[in-house]
C-alpha positions in Angstrom: 27.6 18.9 -41.0 30.8 18.3 -43.0 32.8 15.7 -41.0 36.0 13.7 -41.4 34.7 10.7 -39.6 38.1 8.9 -39.1 39.7 12.0 -37.6 36.6 12.6 -35.4 36.7 9.1 -34.1 40.5 9.3 -33.4 39.9 12.5 -31.5 37.1 11.0 -29.4 39.2 7.9 -28.5 42.1 10.2 -27.4 39.7 12.1 -25.2 39.9 15.3 -27.2 37.2 17.6 -25.8 36.6 19.4 -29.1 36.2 16.2 -31.1 33.9 14.8 -28.4 31.8 18.0 -28.5 31.5 17.7 -32.3 30.6 14.0 -32.1 27.9 14.7 -29.5 26.5 17.5 -31.7 26.4 15.0 -34.6 24.4 12.4 -32.7 22.0 15.1 -31.5 21.3 16.3 -35.0 17.8 15.9 -36.4 19.0 16.1 -40.0 18.2 13.0 -42.1 21.5 13.3 -44.0 23.4 13.1 -40.7 21.8 9.7 -39.9 24.2 7.6 -42.0 27.2 9.4 -40.5 25.9 8.7 -37.0 25.3 5.0 -37.8 28.9 4.7 -39.1 30.3 6.5 -36.1 28.5 4.2 -33.6 29.4 1.1 -35.6 33.1 2.0 -35.4 33.2 2.8 -31.7 31.0 -0.1 -30.6 34.0 -2.4 -30.1 35.7 0.3 -28.0 33.0 0.5 -25.4 34.3 -0.1 -21.9 32.5 -0.6 -18.6 31.7 2.9 -17.5 29.4 3.1 -14.5 26.1 4.6 -15.7 24.1 6.4 -13.0 20.7 7.9 -13.5 19.7 10.7 -11.1 16.2 12.2 -10.7 14.2 14.1 -8.1 11.6 16.8 -7.6 12.5 20.4 -8.6 14.5 22.1 -5.9 16.0 18.9 -4.5 19.4 20.1 -5.6 20.2 17.6 -8.4 22.9 19.8 -10.1 24.5 20.7 -6.7 24.5 17.0 -5.7 26.1 16.0 -9.1 28.8 18.7 -8.8 29.7 17.8 -5.3 29.7 14.0 -6.0 31.5 14.4 -9.3 34.2 16.6 -7.8 34.7 14.0 -5.0 35.0 11.2 -7.5 37.5 13.1 -9.6 39.6 13.6 -6.5 39.6 9.8 -6.2 41.0 9.4 -9.7 37.8 9.0 -11.8 36.9 10.8 -15.0 33.3 12.0 -14.8 30.8 12.9 -17.5 27.4 14.4 -17.0 24.5 14.4 -19.4 22.2 17.1 -17.9 18.9 16.7 -19.8 17.4 20.2 -20.0 13.6 20.9 -20.2 12.4 22.0 -23.5 9.5 24.4 -23.5 6.4 22.9 -25.1 5.2 26.4 -25.9 8.3 28.1 -27.4 10.4 25.0 -28.1 13.4 26.7 -26.4 15.4 25.2 -23.6 17.3 26.7 -20.7 20.6 24.9 -21.1 21.9 26.3 -17.9 23.6 23.3 -16.4 27.1 24.5 -17.2 26.2 27.7 -15.3 25.0 25.7 -12.3 28.0 23.3 -12.4 30.8 25.7 -13.0 33.4 23.9 -10.9 32.7 20.6 -12.6 32.4 22.0 -16.1 35.8 23.6 -15.8 37.6 20.5 -14.5 39.8 18.8 -17.1 38.7 15.4 -15.8 35.0 16.2 -16.2 32.7 16.8 -19.1 29.3 18.4 -18.7 26.9 18.3 -21.6 23.5 20.1 -21.4 21.1 18.4 -23.7 17.6 19.6 -24.7 14.9 17.0 -24.0 12.7 18.1 -26.9 9.7 17.0 -24.9 10.6 13.3 -24.9 9.2 11.1 -22.2 10.9 11.5 -18.8 13.0 14.4 -20.1 15.5 12.0 -21.8 16.6 12.8 -25.3 16.3 10.2 -28.0 20.1 10.4 -28.3 21.1 9.8 -24.7 22.2 6.3 -25.2 24.4 7.3 -28.2 25.9 10.2 -26.1 26.7 7.8 -23.2 28.5 5.5 -25.6 30.6 8.4 -27.0 31.5 9.6 -23.5 32.5 6.1 -22.5 34.8 5.8 -25.5 36.4 9.1 -24.6 37.6 7.6 -21.4 35.0 8.7 -18.9 34.5 5.8 -16.4 31.5 7.4 -14.7 28.6 8.8 -16.6 25.7 10.5 -14.8 22.4 11.2 -16.5 20.4 14.0 -14.8 16.7 14.0 -15.7 14.2 16.8 -15.5 12.4 15.3 -12.5 9.0 17.0 -13.0 6.8 14.0 -12.3 7.1 12.5 -15.8 7.7 8.8 -16.2 11.4 8.1 -15.5 11.2 4.6 -16.9 13.2 5.5 -19.9 16.3 6.6 -18.0 16.1 3.7 -15.5 16.2 1.3 -18.5 19.5 2.7 -19.8 21.6 3.1 -16.6 23.2 0.6 -14.2 21.7 2.3 -11.0 18.8 4.7 -10.7 19.2 7.2 -7.8 16.2 9.2 -6.6 17.0 12.4 -4.6 14.5 13.5 -2.0 14.0 16.5 0.2 13.7 16.6 4.0 10.1 16.5 5.1 8.5 13.7 3.1 4.9 14.5 3.8 1.9 12.3 3.1 2.3 12.5 -0.7 6.0 11.7 -0.6 6.6 15.1 -2.3 4.6 14.2 -5.4 6.9 11.3 -6.3 4.8 8.6 -7.8 4.9 5.1 -6.5 6.1 4.0 -9.9 9.3 6.1 -9.5 9.9 4.6 -6.1 9.6 1.1 -7.7 12.3 2.1 -10.2 14.6 3.4 -7.5 17.8 1.4 -6.8 18.6 3.9 -4.1 17.2 7.0 -2.4 19.3 9.8 -1.0 17.7 12.5 1.2 19.6 15.6 0.2 20.0 18.8 2.2 20.6 16.9 5.4 22.2 19.9 7.1 21.5 22.7 9.6 17.9 23.0 10.7 16.9 20.4 8.2 18.7 17.5 9.9 15.9 16.2 12.1 13.3 16.5 9.3 15.7 14.7 6.9 16.2 11.7 9.2 12.5 11.5 9.8 12.0 11.6 6.0 14.5 8.8 5.5 12.4 6.6 7.9 9.3 7.4 5.8 11.0 6.4 2.6 12.2 3.2 4.1 8.6 2.4 5.0 7.4 3.4 1.6 10.0 1.2 -0.1 8.7 -1.8 1.8 5.4 -1.5 -0.2 7.2 -1.7 -3.5 8.8 -4.5 -5.5 12.6 -4.1 -5.7 14.0 -3.9 -9.3 16.3 -6.9 -8.4 15.8 -9.7 -6.0 19.5 -9.5 -4.8 19.3 -5.8 -3.8 17.2 -3.9 -1.3 17.2 -0.2 -2.2 18.9 1.7 0.7 18.0 5.2 1.9 20.9 7.4 2.7 21.1 10.9 4.2 23.5 13.4 2.6 24.3 17.1 2.2 25.7 18.4 -1.1 26.6 21.6 0.8 28.7 20.1 3.5 29.7 16.8 1.7 28.4 14.8 4.7 27.0 11.4 3.6 28.4 11.5 0.0 31.0 8.8 0.8 28.2 6.6 2.0 26.2 7.3 -1.2 29.1 6.2 -3.4 29.8 3.2 -1.1 26.2 2.0 -1.7 26.5 2.6 -5.5 29.7 0.4 -5.6 28.1 -2.2 -3.4 25.2 -2.4 -5.8 27.6 -3.0 -8.7 29.5 -5.7 -6.8 26.4 -7.6 -5.9 24.9 -7.5 -9.4 28.2 -8.5 -10.9 28.5 -11.5 -8.6 24.9 -12.6 -9.3 25.3 -12.2 -13.1 22.5 -9.6 -13.2 25.0 -6.8 -14.2 25.8 -8.5 -17.6 22.2 -9.4 -18.0 21.1 -5.8 -17.5 23.6 -4.6 -20.0 22.2 -7.1 -22.6 18.7 -5.9 -21.9 19.9 -2.3 -22.3 21.2 -3.1 -25.8 17.8 -4.6 -26.9 16.0 -1.5 -25.5 18.4 0.7 -27.4 17.6 -1.2 -30.6 13.8 -1.0 -30.2 14.0 2.7 -29.2 15.8 3.4 -32.5 13.2 1.4 -34.4 10.3 3.3 -32.8 12.0 6.7 -33.4 12.8 5.9 -37.0 9.3 4.6 -37.8 7.8 7.8 -36.3 10.2 10.0 -38.2 9.6 8.1 -41.5 5.8 8.3 -41.0 5.9 12.0 -40.4 8.3 12.6 -43.4 6.3 10.4 -45.9 5.0 12.6 -48.8 1.7 10.7 -49.0 1.1 11.2 -45.3 2.0 14.9 -45.4 -0.6 15.4 -48.1 -3.4 13.8 -46.1 -2.6 15.3 -42.7 -4.1 18.8 -43.0 -7.5 17.5 -44.2 -7.6 14.7 -41.7 -6.7 17.0 -38.8 -9.6 19.3 -39.9 -12.1 16.4 -40.0 -11.0 15.3 -36.5 -11.3 18.9 -35.2 -14.8 19.2 -36.9 -15.9 16.0 -35.2 -16.6 14.3 -38.6 -14.2 11.4 -37.8 -12.7 9.9 -34.7 -9.0 10.3 -33.8 -8.7 6.5 -33.9 -10.2 6.3 -37.4 -8.0 9.1 -38.6 -4.8 7.5 -37.2 -5.7 4.2 -38.8 -6.2 5.9 -42.1 -2.7 7.4 -41.9 -1.2 4.1 -40.9 -2.9 2.4 -43.8 -1.5 4.9 -46.3 2.0 4.3 -44.7 1.7 0.5 -44.9 0.7 0.6 -48.6 3.6 2.8 -49.6 
C-alpha cells in the first residue's frame, strides 16, 4: 500500500473517516512490507492517545450483541459521545472467508456521523479477536472516539484475550439460564465485570428476571476480577431500551471505583505490557513460518509426523532448533 504517512496521520487526528479507514486497513495488513509503516504510524500517534472507555462485549450466538451495541451506541451518541465499534467477524476455518455483515446489522449506527463501525475478520485467532485489535483501538481513540466497543464472536472460545485489552468486560445473557448457564464456561463468568440479561421484554420478562437471579448465584462461586468491584447483573431490552440507562450507569460506576482505587491506571499499564508481548509472539510465529530453512524442512517433517515415524513434539523441536541456529 502506497501511503503518505504524515497526511494519513493528520487525517486520523482530524477524525476524517476516509483517513481512518485507510489507517485501519494498513494495520490489518498481513504484508511484511507494511510492518515498518505500521510501526511508524503507531509510534507517531502514541503520544496522542486519550482516555477512551474501552468496552468488551461477548455472549452466546442469538443473544443480540449487534442489536444491543446499536441501541446502546445510539443512546450514548444522543448524550454527546462519539462511539466506535470493532465488530470482530468469524472467519471460516474451511473457506477462510468471513461474513463481515455487522454494518448490515447496525445500519443506524453505521450511518451516524458520530459513530464508526468496523467489521474485522478474526482470521481464526483465539476468542475471535484479531491480532490488530489493540492497534485499531488506538487509531479510533486518536480519531476522537471516546467510547470503543469490541464485539467478540461469542461461540464458546476463550475470551481472555479481549478481557485483557479492555477496561470493562460485559457478558450478555439470554432469559432462561438453564442448568448449563447457556454453555457459557465458568472461566468466562470469572472474566465478567458485568452481566446483562438481554431481551427482557414481552413474554420473556419473568424468565429474564429468574435468569438474573441464577447468574447472581453463579457469580458468587467465582473470584471477581477486582477486589473493589462486585460484578452486577442487570436486566435490559435492546428492543425497548428498558434497562440500558442502568447498564451504562454501572459501566461508569465501575470506572469511577477503579479510578479512585488506582486500579484503572494499573490496568492500563498491564494492557500495554500484554500488547508488547502479543506483538512479540505474533512476530516470532510469523518469522518462524517465513524462514527459508524452516520452509524447506516443513513438507518432509509433516510427512514423517503423518506416517508416524516421528512424534509431533520431536518434529516441533527440530523446527525450533533450525530456527534458533539461524
